[in-house]
C-alpha positions as CSV (number, residue, x, y, z in Angstrom):
1,M,6.9,-10.2,-23.8
2,K,8.5,-8.2,-26.5
3,S,9.0,-11.1,-28.8
4,L,5.5,-12.0,-28.0
5,S,4.2,-8.4,-29.1
6,K,6.4,-8.6,-32.5
7,R,4.4,-11.9,-33.3
8,I,1.0,-10.4,-32.5
9,L,1.9,-7.0,-34.5
10,A,3.3,-9.5,-37.4
11,A,-0.1,-11.6,-37.3
12,T,-2.1,-8.2,-37.3
13,G,-0.4,-6.9,-40.3
14,T,-0.9,-10.0,-42.5
15,F,-4.4,-10.1,-41.5
16,T,-4.5,-6.1,-42.1
17,A,-2.8,-6.8,-45.6
18,A,-5.4,-9.4,-46.6
19,A,-8.3,-7.4,-45.6
20,L,-7.1,-4.2,-47.6
21,S,-6.5,-6.9,-50.7
22,F,-10.0,-8.1,-50.2
23,A,-11.3,-4.3,-50.1
24,I,-9.8,-3.7,-53.1
25,I,-11.1,-6.2,-55.5
26,A,-14.5,-5.8,-53.8
27,F,-14.6,-2.2,-54.8
28,S,-13.1,-3.0,-58.2
29,C,-16.2,-5.7,-58.7
30,R,-18.5,-3.2,-57.7
31,A,-16.7,-0.4,-60.3
32,N,-16.8,-2.7,-62.9
33,G,-20.6,-3.0,-62.9
34,G,-21.1,0.2,-64.9
35,S,-21.7,2.6,-62.3
36,A,-20.2,6.1,-63.9
37,N,-20.5,7.9,-60.6
38,V,-17.3,7.0,-58.3
39,A,-16.9,8.9,-55.0
40,F,-13.9,9.2,-52.8
41,A,-13.8,9.4,-49.1
42,Q,-11.5,11.8,-48.9
43,T,-13.7,14.2,-51.1
44,A,-16.5,14.9,-48.0
45,P,-16.2,15.1,-44.2
46,A,-17.5,11.6,-42.8
47,V,-20.1,13.2,-40.5
48,E,-21.6,16.7,-40.4
49,I,-20.8,18.2,-36.8
50,P,-21.8,21.8,-35.4
51,Q,-18.7,24.2,-35.8
52,D,-19.3,25.0,-31.9
53,A,-19.4,21.5,-30.9
54,L,-16.3,20.7,-32.8
55,S,-14.5,23.4,-31.0
56,V,-15.0,22.0,-27.8
57,T,-14.1,18.4,-29.0
58,Q,-11.0,19.7,-30.8
59,A,-9.7,22.0,-27.7
60,L,-10.1,18.5,-25.6
61,Q,-8.2,16.5,-28.0
62,S,-5.4,19.4,-28.1
63,T,-5.5,19.1,-24.2
64,F,-4.8,15.5,-24.4
65,R,-1.9,15.9,-26.7
66,A,-0.5,18.8,-24.8
67,I,-0.4,16.7,-21.7
68,S,0.9,13.4,-23.4
69,S,3.4,15.4,-25.0
70,G,4.7,17.3,-22.0
71,V,4.6,14.5,-19.6
72,L,5.9,11.2,-21.4
73,P,9.5,12.6,-21.8
74,A,9.3,12.2,-17.9
75,V,7.8,8.8,-18.0
76,V,10.2,5.5,-17.8
77,E,10.0,2.0,-18.3
78,V,11.6,0.3,-15.8
79,D,13.1,-3.4,-16.6
80,V,14.2,-5.3,-13.6
81,T,15.8,-8.4,-12.5
82,E,15.2,-10.2,-9.5
83,T,17.7,-13.2,-8.2
84,T,16.3,-15.4,-5.8
85,K,17.9,-18.3,-3.7
86,V,16.1,-21.7,-3.7
87,R,17.3,-24.6,-1.4
88,T,17.4,-27.9,-3.7
89,Y,16.8,-31.0,-1.9
90,N,19.7,-33.7,-1.4
91,P,18.5,-36.8,0.7
92,F,22.0,-37.5,1.8
93,E,22.9,-33.7,2.9
94,D,22.9,-34.6,6.5
95,L,25.3,-37.2,6.5
96,P,29.2,-36.0,6.2
97,F,30.1,-38.4,3.0
98,F,27.8,-40.8,0.9
99,F,28.5,-42.4,-2.3
100,G,31.4,-39.8,-2.5
101,L,28.9,-37.0,-2.3
102,P,30.8,-34.3,0.3
103,R,27.9,-32.4,2.2
104,G,28.1,-28.5,1.3
105,N,31.5,-27.6,-0.3
106,G,31.4,-27.1,-4.1
107,N,29.4,-26.1,-7.2
108,G,29.4,-22.3,-6.2
109,G,26.2,-22.7,-4.6
110,D,26.6,-23.5,-1.1
111,E,25.5,-21.4,2.2
112,D,25.6,-22.6,5.8
113,G,26.4,-26.3,4.8
114,K,23.4,-26.4,2.6
115,R,22.9,-26.0,-1.3
116,Y,21.0,-23.5,-3.2
117,R,20.3,-22.5,-6.7
118,E,19.9,-19.3,-8.1
119,Y,16.8,-18.0,-10.4
120,K,16.8,-15.0,-12.1
121,Q,13.3,-13.3,-12.7
122,S,12.6,-10.5,-15.2
123,G,10.0,-8.0,-14.6
124,L,8.7,-4.5,-16.1
125,G,7.2,-1.6,-14.6
126,S,7.0,2.1,-14.9
127,G,8.2,5.0,-13.3
128,V,8.5,8.8,-13.5
129,I,11.5,11.5,-13.3
130,V,10.8,13.4,-10.1
131,R,14.2,14.9,-9.7
132,K,17.5,15.9,-11.0
133,S,20.8,16.7,-9.1
134,G,23.6,17.5,-11.4
135,R,24.0,14.4,-13.4
136,T,21.9,12.1,-11.0
137,V,18.2,11.6,-12.1
138,Y,15.8,10.3,-9.6
139,V,12.9,8.2,-10.9
140,L,10.2,7.3,-8.6
141,T,8.4,3.8,-9.0
142,N,6.6,1.1,-6.7
143,N,8.3,-1.0,-4.1
144,H,7.0,-4.0,-5.9
145,V,8.4,-3.2,-9.2
146,A,12.0,-2.3,-7.9
147,G,12.3,-2.8,-4.5
148,N,13.8,-6.5,-4.6
149,A,15.7,-6.2,-8.0
150,T,19.2,-7.0,-8.1
151,T,19.6,-5.2,-11.5
152,I,17.4,-2.3,-12.7
153,K,17.3,-0.9,-16.3
154,I,15.7,2.7,-17.2
155,K,14.5,3.3,-20.6
156,L,13.6,6.7,-21.5
157,N,10.9,7.7,-23.8
158,D,13.3,8.7,-26.4
159,E,14.7,4.8,-26.2
160,R,17.8,6.2,-24.3
161,E,18.8,3.3,-21.6
162,F,20.7,3.8,-18.5
163,D,21.9,1.6,-15.4
164,G,19.7,2.1,-12.4
165,T,20.2,2.1,-9.0
166,L,18.1,1.6,-6.0
167,V,18.2,4.8,-3.8
168,G,15.6,3.6,-1.1
169,A,12.4,1.4,-0.9
170,D,9.4,1.0,1.4
171,E,6.9,-1.7,1.4
172,R,4.5,-0.2,3.9
173,M,3.9,2.6,1.3
174,D,4.7,0.4,-1.6
175,I,7.5,3.1,-3.4
176,A,10.9,3.1,-4.3
177,L,13.5,5.6,-5.5
178,V,15.6,4.4,-8.2
179,S,18.8,6.7,-9.7
180,F,21.1,6.8,-12.8
181,E,23.5,9.0,-13.7
182,C,24.2,10.8,-16.9
183,D,27.6,10.7,-18.8
184,S,27.7,14.6,-19.5
185,D,25.9,17.7,-18.1
186,K,24.2,18.2,-21.8
187,T,23.0,14.4,-21.5
188,A,21.3,15.6,-18.0
189,E,19.9,19.1,-19.1
190,S,18.2,17.1,-21.9
191,I,16.3,15.0,-19.5
192,A,12.8,16.2,-18.6
193,V,11.3,16.1,-15.1
194,A,7.7,15.9,-14.2
195,R,6.0,18.5,-11.9
196,M,4.0,17.3,-9.0
197,G,0.5,18.8,-8.3
198,N,-1.3,18.9,-5.1
199,S,-3.3,15.4,-4.6
200,D,-5.3,17.0,-1.8
201,E,-7.2,19.4,-4.2
202,V,-8.2,16.2,-6.3
203,Q,-11.8,15.6,-6.5
204,Q,-14.4,13.0,-7.8
205,G,-15.2,13.6,-11.6
206,D,-11.9,15.3,-12.3
207,I,-10.3,14.1,-15.6
208,V,-7.1,12.1,-15.2
209,L,-4.6,10.3,-17.5
210,A,-2.4,7.4,-16.6
211,L,1.1,6.8,-18.4
212,G,3.7,4.1,-18.4
213,S,4.2,0.6,-20.2
214,P,1.2,-1.9,-19.7
215,L,2.0,-5.3,-20.8
216,G,5.1,-3.8,-22.1
217,Y,3.7,-1.5,-24.5
218,F,6.3,1.4,-24.2
219,A,4.9,4.8,-23.5
220,S,1.0,4.4,-23.3
221,V,-1.3,6.9,-22.3
222,T,-4.8,6.2,-21.2
223,Q,-7.7,8.8,-19.9
224,G,-10.5,8.5,-17.5
225,I,-11.9,10.2,-14.3
226,V,-11.3,10.1,-10.8
227,S,-13.8,7.5,-9.6
228,A,-13.2,8.3,-5.7
229,T,-10.6,9.3,-3.3
230,G,-9.4,8.1,0.2
231,R,-9.8,4.4,-0.9
232,S,-8.1,2.4,1.7
233,G,-5.2,0.0,0.6
234,G,-5.8,-2.2,3.6
235,Q,-6.3,-5.3,1.4
236,I,-2.9,-5.0,-0.1
237,G,-1.1,-4.5,2.8
238,S,-0.4,-0.8,2.2
239,I,-1.1,2.2,4.7
240,S,-2.0,4.8,2.0
241,D,-5.1,5.5,1.1
242,F,-5.8,5.6,-2.8
243,I,-7.1,7.6,-5.6
244,Q,-9.5,5.5,-7.8
245,T,-9.7,6.1,-11.4
246,D,-11.1,4.3,-14.6
247,A,-8.4,5.2,-16.9
248,A,-7.1,1.9,-18.0
249,I,-4.4,0.3,-15.8
250,N,-3.0,-3.2,-16.5
251,Q,0.2,-5.1,-15.6
252,G,3.1,-2.9,-16.2
253,N,1.4,0.5,-15.4
254,S,2.6,0.1,-11.7
255,G,5.1,2.9,-11.0
256,G,3.5,5.4,-13.6
257,P,2.1,8.7,-12.9
258,L,-1.3,9.4,-13.0
259,V,-1.7,13.3,-13.9
260,N,-4.4,16.0,-14.2
261,I,-5.2,18.1,-17.0
262,W,-2.5,20.6,-16.0
263,G,0.0,17.9,-16.9
264,E,0.7,17.7,-13.1
265,V,1.5,13.9,-11.4
266,I,-1.2,13.8,-8.7
267,G,-0.6,9.9,-8.0
268,I,1.7,6.9,-8.8
269,N,-0.3,3.9,-10.2
270,T,0.0,0.9,-7.9
271,W,-2.8,-1.8,-8.1
272,I,-5.9,-2.9,-9.6
273,A,-9.0,-4.8,-8.5
274,S,-10.1,-7.3,-11.3
275,Q,-11.5,-10.7,-11.5
276,S,-9.7,-11.2,-15.0
277,G,-6.2,-9.9,-14.1
278,G,-6.4,-6.9,-16.5
279,S,-8.2,-3.7,-16.5
280,Q,-11.8,-3.3,-15.6
281,G,-12.0,0.4,-14.7
282,L,-11.0,0.1,-11.1
283,G,-7.4,1.3,-10.8
284,F,-5.7,2.7,-7.9
285,S,-3.0,5.4,-7.5
286,I,-1.0,6.5,-4.3
287,P,-1.9,10.3,-3.8
288,I,1.4,12.4,-4.6
289,N,1.1,14.2,-1.5
290,N,1.7,11.1,0.5
291,I,4.9,10.5,-1.2
292,K,6.7,14.0,-1.5
293,T,8.3,14.0,1.8
294,A,9.7,10.5,1.1
295,I,11.8,11.4,-1.8
296,D,14.0,13.5,0.6
297,Q,14.3,11.0,2.9
298,F,15.0,8.2,0.4
299,I,17.7,10.8,-0.8
300,S,19.0,11.6,2.6
301,K,18.6,8.4,4.6
302,G,17.8,5.4,2.1
303,K,14.5,4.7,3.8
304,I,11.6,6.4,5.2
305,A,11.5,7.1,9.0
306,Y,8.5,6.8,10.3
307,G,6.9,8.2,13.8
308,W,5.9,5.8,16.5
309,L,3.3,6.4,18.5
310,G,3.2,2.7,20.3
311,V,-0.1,1.3,19.9
312,S,-2.0,-1.4,18.4
313,L,-5.1,0.4,16.5
314,V,-8.2,-1.5,15.2
315,D,-11.6,-0.5,14.0
316,I,-14.5,-1.7,16.1
317,T,-18.1,-1.9,15.3
318,Q,-21.2,0.3,16.2
319,G,-21.9,-2.7,19.0
320,Y,-18.3,-2.3,20.5
321,K,-18.7,1.4,20.2
322,D,-21.7,1.3,22.3
323,E,-20.4,-1.1,25.2
324,L,-17.1,1.0,25.3
325,G,-19.4,3.8,25.9
326,V,-18.3,6.4,22.8
327,G,-21.6,6.6,20.9
328,K,-21.3,7.2,17.3
329,Q,-18.1,9.2,17.5
330,T,-15.6,8.3,14.3
331,G,-11.9,7.5,15.6
332,A,-9.5,4.7,16.1
333,F,-9.6,2.4,19.3
334,A,-6.3,1.8,20.9
335,S,-6.8,-2.0,21.9
336,E,-3.3,-2.5,22.9
337,I,-0.2,-0.1,23.7
338,F,3.4,-1.1,24.0
339,T,5.0,-0.8,27.3
340,G,7.6,2.1,27.2
341,S,6.2,3.1,24.2
342,P,6.0,7.3,23.5
343,A,2.3,6.5,23.8
344,M,2.5,5.0,27.7
345,K,4.7,7.4,28.5
346,G,2.5,10.4,27.3
347,G,-0.4,8.6,29.4
348,M,-2.4,6.9,26.9
349,Q,-4.0,3.8,27.9
350,A,-5.2,0.6,26.6
351,G,-8.9,1.2,25.6
352,D,-8.3,4.7,24.9
353,F,-10.5,5.8,21.8
354,I,-8.6,8.3,19.8
355,T,-10.7,11.3,18.2
356,E,-8.3,13.9,17.4
357,L,-4.6,14.5,16.6
358,N,-3.2,17.8,16.7
359,G,-6.8,19.4,16.5
360,H,-8.2,17.7,13.6
361,A,-10.7,14.8,13.8
362,V,-9.6,11.1,12.9
363,K,-12.0,9.2,11.0
364,S,-10.4,6.2,10.5
365,V,-7.3,3.8,11.8
366,D,-5.7,4.1,8.3
367,Q,-5.7,7.9,8.6
368,L,-4.1,7.9,12.0
369,V,-1.6,5.3,11.1
370,R,-0.7,7.5,8.2
371,E,-0.6,10.9,9.9
372,V,1.2,9.4,13.0
373,G,3.8,7.7,10.4
374,N,4.3,11.5,9.0
375,L,5.3,12.9,12.4
376,R,9.2,13.1,13.1
377,A,11.2,11.8,15.8
378,G,11.2,14.5,18.5
379,E,8.1,16.1,17.6
380,T,5.1,16.6,20.1
381,A,2.1,15.6,19.1
382,T,-1.4,16.5,20.9
383,F,-4.0,13.7,20.9
384,T,-7.6,13.8,22.3
385,V,-9.0,10.5,23.4
386,L,-12.4,9.3,25.1
387,R,-11.7,7.3,28.2
388,G,-15.2,5.9,28.9
389,K,-17.4,8.9,28.9
390,S,-14.4,11.3,29.8
391,K,-12.7,13.3,27.0
392,V,-8.5,13.8,27.8
393,S,-5.9,15.4,26.4
394,L,-2.6,14.1,25.9
395,S,0.8,15.5,24.7
396,V,3.0,12.7,23.4
397,L,6.7,13.0,22.4
398,I,6.9,11.0,19.5
399,E,9.8,8.7,18.6
400,E,11.3,6.8,15.2
401,R,9.6,3.8,14.5
402,S,11.7,0.5,14.7
403,S,10.6,-2.6,13.1
404,D,12.2,-4.5,15.7
405,I,10.4,-2.9,18.6
406,V,7.1,-3.2,16.8
407,A,7.7,-6.9,16.2
408,D,8.2,-7.5,20.1
409,N,4.9,-8.9,21.3
410,S,6.3,-9.0,24.9
411,K,5.7,-5.4,25.2
412,L,2.4,-5.4,23.8
413,W,-0.2,-4.9,26.7
414,P,-2.4,-6.4,27.4
415,G,-1.5,-8.8,24.6
416,F,-5.2,-9.5,23.6
417,I,-8.4,-7.7,22.7
418,A,-11.5,-7.6,25.1
419,A,-14.7,-8.1,23.2
420,P,-18.1,-8.0,24.6
421,L,-19.8,-11.1,25.6
422,T,-23.1,-11.1,23.5
423,E,-25.6,-13.8,23.2
424,D,-23.8,-14.8,19.7
425,S,-20.3,-14.9,21.7
426,R,-21.7,-17.1,24.4
427,K,-23.2,-19.6,22.2
428,Q,-19.8,-19.6,20.3
429,I,-17.8,-20.5,23.7
430,K,-20.6,-22.5,24.9
431,L,-21.4,-20.5,28.0
432,E,-24.7,-21.5,29.4
433,N,-24.2,-19.7,32.6
434,D,-26.5,-16.5,32.0
435,K,-25.1,-15.1,35.2
436,V,-21.6,-14.9,34.1
437,K,-20.6,-11.4,33.3
438,G,-17.4,-9.9,31.9
439,V,-15.5,-9.7,28.7
440,L,-14.2,-12.3,26.3
441,V,-10.6,-12.8,25.4
442,T,-9.8,-12.6,21.8
443,N,-6.6,-12.3,19.6
444,V,-4.1,-13.2,22.4
445,Q,-0.8,-12.7,21.0
446,E,2.4,-14.8,21.3
447,K,4.9,-14.0,24.0
448,S,2.7,-11.4,25.1
449,P,1.7,-10.5,29.0
450,A,-1.6,-12.3,28.2
451,A,0.4,-15.5,27.0
452,A,2.5,-15.3,30.1
453,L,-0.4,-15.4,32.3
454,R,-1.5,-18.7,30.4
455,L,-4.9,-16.4,28.9
456,Q,-6.6,-18.3,25.9
457,N,-8.9,-17.0,23.3
458,G,-12.4,-17.8,24.6
459,D,-11.9,-17.0,28.2
460,V,-14.4,-14.8,30.2
461,I,-12.3,-12.2,32.3
462,T,-14.8,-11.4,35.3
463,A,-12.3,-9.0,37.2
464,V,-9.2,-6.9,37.3
465,N,-7.3,-6.5,40.5
466,D,-10.3,-7.9,42.4
467,R,-12.6,-5.4,40.7
468,Q,-15.7,-6.8,39.2
469,V,-16.4,-6.1,35.3
470,T,-19.2,-6.9,33.6
471,N,-18.7,-4.8,30.0
472,V,-15.8,-3.7,28.1
473,Q,-16.0,-0.1,29.2
474,E,-15.8,-1.3,32.9
475,F,-12.6,-3.7,32.0
476,Y,-10.5,-0.9,30.5
477,E,-11.4,1.4,33.3
478,A,-10.1,-1.4,35.7
479,L,-7.3,-2.1,33.3
480,D,-5.9,1.6,33.9
481,T,-2.0,1.4,34.6
482,A,-1.8,4.5,36.3
483,G,-0.4,4.1,39.7
484,K,-0.4,0.1,39.3
485,K,2.5,-1.8,39.9
486,E,1.1,-5.4,38.8
487,V,-2.3,-6.6,37.3
488,W,-4.0,-9.8,37.5
489,Y,-7.4,-11.4,36.2
490,D,-10.1,-13.4,37.4
491,V,-11.2,-15.8,34.8
492,Y,-14.1,-17.9,34.0
493,S,-13.6,-21.0,32.4
494,D,-15.3,-24.6,32.2
495,G,-17.6,-23.8,35.0
496,H,-14.8,-22.5,37.3
497,T,-13.4,-19.2,38.1
498,I,-9.6,-18.9,38.7
499,S,-7.4,-16.0,39.4
500,T,-4.0,-15.7,36.9
501,G,-0.6,-15.1,38.3
502,R,0.5,-11.4,38.6
503,F,2.1,-9.6,35.8
504,K,4.5,-6.9,36.9
505,L,4.1,-3.7,34.9
506,D,7.1,-2.4,33.3
507,K,6.6,1.3,32.5
């Protein structure tokens, strides 16, 4: 990238020189035409601007200059190398010997009897210095920049370079913390640390600057406004919400700071929405308030310890809300619940519609996921849920999230999502019998209780524990596990109604 940039600059320089030469010749030709009046551009202002307007513009320019000069010393370039192993194909590897080629051994690239080759890939991103501890300096960046790096180089604004070490990374939030060591106290004292702001105060229309190394152009600054706040990051697999900005953000800006007019970091630039691969005025930054506590956790634990409730949350349509009986209430639908989880121990049920956490409203699934994640293990949280038309308050003792437990579908109850049986869904499953009432089985999870009971997508459940159900609200009321030791269903499929086996509940 850098060599390409030099070639582009070299070509640009040649063009500029040629253009300048042409301009001088053209000017000389006009001067030799006999004109006695020669004017130079430097002798008069290009445009007459009212002084009061010019003062405002100069003040704005001075502000941008001050922000840039004050923050850039804390902005770094993050150069990384990732090493990946790719298995090479050997048609004879399953034979012990063939044409003198032993299986597996030798060439320094074998694991588990298979042959691999290593490939190294270089990448570039940005970062911002957020803390110093003695001679140790901490740089905040994105997980997709440094999370899988085998070597990391940190380049400061004054072009000093240091070897970096990954302190911790988190894929769910897409952030990483990298450290480097200074060789002396004097060196450490010379390194600037950025000041973090309060992203909760950011509003639409605020002026912001994005700093970093887009496309390898070191220590660049772009300016724009906050286009929106609270944008969802679901499309990139992040649990964070985002600040949207029209400040130009390109590849290489990832991990760099978004700052306000006081030079405070209010976000970490992370991704762009683009049809071309370049900036189209749709850049997104992680709000810095989402990250502040993560820095401490990276330093102390090397990871983020998320709080765990133990429910599977989904967004539902207004039609689903109507059948569930919650009207136009905002919140998050607990479609499934982990057996033995904090939620189940606290009395939460599959089918509950969560409306409040610790006294404030839940507006979306993403919001609730973030807020539960920010709760600490051992902390008791209060949830308000709608169970049918009843409002229920629950106290839940939060535990630490474990990836192994979250991935265990065998504990996900009931292991599917019950959907309304609408006219459209009847047509999709070719259910011509209008007298059949119940709920549609969707999203059956492998190895879950639903899978163990041989439920399939497209089945229609007409009864739970011999209690007839005609809609989603009745289904979840009947599914209430309080006092139950086992659950079974009546299922209508292909013109027949059968009863499933009985699933013993493990609470």
